[in-house]
N, C-alpha and C positions, 0 to 999 in steps of 0.2 A: 411403293414409295420407300426406298431403302432406308433413308434417315428416319422416317417416321416409325419404322418397325424396330429400330434399335432398342428403344426403351422397353418395348414389349418382350423382345428376345432376352434382354438382361433380366427382367422381372421373372420370366419363366425359368431361366437358368438358376436364379437364386432360390426360387421355390423348390426346384428339384434337388438342389444341393442341400437345402435345409430339411427336406422331407416333410414339409408342412402342407396342409390343404390349400387349395386355391382361394383367392380372395380379391377384393377390389380396393384400390387406392385412388383417391381423387385429390388432385392438386388444383385449387382455385387459381385461375390465371387473372381474372378481372371480375369486377362486380359493380353494380350501380343501383339506382333506385328502381327496383322492380325486375332486375335481370342479373344473371351471373353466367360465367363460363368456366368450365373445369376440364382439365386433362385427366381422363379416367382410364386406368390400366387394370384389366381383369386377368388373373392368372388361373382361373378355373378351367377344368378340363373334364373329360369323360368320367373321371373318378369322383367328381364332385356332384352332389345332388343339387339341382336347381331349387330355389325356394321363392316363395311369393314376396314381392316387394310392392311399394306404393309410390306412385307419382304424386308428390305434394304440389307441384306446379305444372304448367305447360312445359313440355320438354321436347327439344329437337337435338338429337345426338348425331354428329357426323362420324361414321365409322372410318377410322384412319388405317387400321391394320387388323388382321385376324378375321374371324367370322364367328357367328353364334346364331342360335335359334331364339326368336323373340315371340312371346305370346302375350296378348293383351285382349281387352274386351272387343277391340276392333278386328282381331284375327291373328293369324300366325304368319311369320315371314322369316326367311333366311337373310340375315344381315351380313353384307359383304362390304369391302372398302368402296367408298364413294356413295354409299346409300345413306339414307337418313332414318333413324329410329324415332318414331313419334309417340308421345305420351300425353295423356289428358289428366288434369288435376283431380285427385281423389279416386283414381282408378288403379286397380292392382295390375301387376304384370309379372312376367317370369322370363329370365334369360337362361338359356342352357347351352352347354358346350358338349353335346353328346358325341360329336364327331371329330373334334380337334381342340387343342389347348389355346386359350387366351384371345384377347382382343384389346384394342386401344381405341377410345372414342374421344371426341371433343364435344362435351355436353353443354348445351345452352339451356338455361332454365329461365322462365318468365312467370312472374306471379300473375294471377288471373286478371286483375284490373289493368296492369300494364299491357299485357298481351292483347286483351280485347279492345283497349283504347288504340293500340298500335294498328290492329287489323282494321278497325273502323276508320282511322285516319287514312289508311291506304286504299280505302274505297271498297273493301270487302264486306259482304253481308254478315250480320251477326251469326254466330254458329255455336253449336253445343260442344265443339271439340273436333279433333281430327277424326276423319271417317275411316282411315286406313292405318295400319301399324307401321308402314314403311313407304318411303319414296325411293325408287331404284336410282342407280347412277345415270340419270338422264342428262342430255346436253345442256338443258336450261340451267341446271345447277352447277355446271362445271366451273364457271368463274368464281363463285362464292366459296365453293369447296376448296379449290386450288389456293385461293387467297388465305383461307383459314389455315390450311395445312402448312403453307409457306410461313405464316406468322408463327406457328408452333416451332418450326425448324430454325428460323432466322431471328426471332424475337424483334421483328421490325416495328416501326412506329405507327403502323396502321391502327385505327381505333377499333377496339373490341366491340364497343357499343354499336358502331356503324355496321360491323359484321353481324351482330345479333339482330339488328333491325332488318338488314337486307335478307338474312337467312329466313327470318320469320315470315316476312311478306311474300317472299318467293315460294316458300313451302306451302303456305295457305293457298296460294294460287294454283299450285300443282295438285294439292290433296284431293280436290273434288274430282279430278279426272283419273285417279288411280284406283284399281281394284285388285284384290288378292284372291287367287283361286282357292278352292277347297283344300283341305288337308292333304299333304303329299306323303306317301309312305316313307318311313325313316330311312330305308335303304337307298331310296332315290336322293334324299337330302344328303346322306353320307357321301354318295358318289359325286354329287355336284360340289359339295364342300371340298372334297379332295382336289377337284379340278380347279376351283377358285383359288385354293391355297397354292397350288402349283403355279398358276398364272401370276399370282402376286409375288411369288418368289423368283419367277423367271420371266418378267414382262418383256425382256429383250428377245426371248426365244421365238422361233417361228411357230405358228399355231396351225396344226393340221387337224381338221375336224374329225376325220376318220380315226386318227390316232387317239385323240381325246375320248371319242366314243368307245373305241376298243378298250382303252384303259379303264373306262367306267363300266364296261361290261354291257353296253347298250348299243342298239343300232344307231346309225347316224341320225335317223329321223327322230327316234325316241330321246336320244341324248339332247338334240337341239331343242326339242319341245320341252323337255324337263328342265333344262338349264334356263331357258327363257322364262318359264313359269315361275321358277324359284327366285331368280335374280332380277327379273324385269327387263333384261336385255339379252341379246344373243352373245355367244362366246366371243365372236369377232368384235362386237361393240364393247364388250367388257374389257377385252385385251387392249384395244385402241385407246379407250378412256383411261385405263391404268397407265399406259405409256405417256399419254398426254398430261395427266396429273403429275407424274414424275418429272416430265420435262418442264412444266410450269413452275414446280417447286424449285428445280435447279436453276431456272432462269431468274427466279427471284432471289435465290440465296448464293449463287455462284457467279463468277465473272468469266467462266469458260466460254470457248467459242460455241456458237449456236450449232455449227456443223457437228462438233464433237458430242454435244448434248443429244442431238437428234440421233446420231449413230449409237451412242451408249444406251439410249432408251428404246432401241429396236427398230428405228426407221432407217431403212437402207438407202433411201433417196430423199435428199433434203427438200426437193420440190414437193414431194408427197407430204413430208412433214409440215411444210409451210401451209399447204392447202388444208390439211387436217386440223392444224392448230388454229388457223383463222376460222374454220367452220365451228370449232368448239368454243373458242374464246372471243371471237369477233375482232381479233387483231392478229397481225403476223407476229412471230416470236420476238423480233427486234422491237417492235412498237410496244408489245406487252412488257418486255423487260424495261424499256424506257419509262413506261407509265408507273410500274412498280417502284423503280428507282426514284422517280420524282416524288412519289407518295411517301417514301421513306426518309426524305430529307428532314432535318430537324425543324420543328416548328413549335409554336407555343401551345401548351396544354393539350397534347394529344394523348389519349389513353392507350 
């Protein structure tokens, strides 16, 4: 997501020019009674020691750019663009950048009473918190993540509270079915991190599994197995979803031709693009753009 990554690149460049340690800046975008959302940019890297922090509320953070290692009482996970970092109130956690610099997240926070009431109203059973530290970039999340990312880029009139509610109920429904494997060796995490960063920087490039495996110093079998274990999806699924998120953002924020957007995002055939987009978002690209455009028309008291 090229536009999404701009703020992160700028922050990293400023940190390097100033010669200061990495840090976190959070800009609150919206808040209400029991919820808030912030644009969070972290410039930490391998030179910075991770430290323990505390989730004061329920937290769901959409990773927009970069990558990092997340550790909580629920387990450990490699966080990549399109995935969700989950946090429970009163629980400690740690984020580390052992293998690459920086990340940018869209962090939604919910106080306990608001969140538990919301989940009950949505028909979910009472729970003690999230059971897993991460939801990978799965298809079911694609519409809400693309909508949130597009809102960051275009500052459109969509309601942040509606997004917060939709994200929370969708995440709780997925949380029960996700598991995290046991700890993975740091070398494997570093190799997959390099691959993820390369894909995010070149989503339009062709993906050759044997080339990626060779660059990672692994056999194709072990590379595929390790990548899926760490990210929750295969390299091909990760690449296609990265391209589709970028296309959805551009369809929301730009008026360019759909064909040009498809080609720019790495789809060589517009019919394949249309099929993949419909499978991911439930609408063809033109209908998706029309729906987003209609939702952005001025109306009374939209957050």
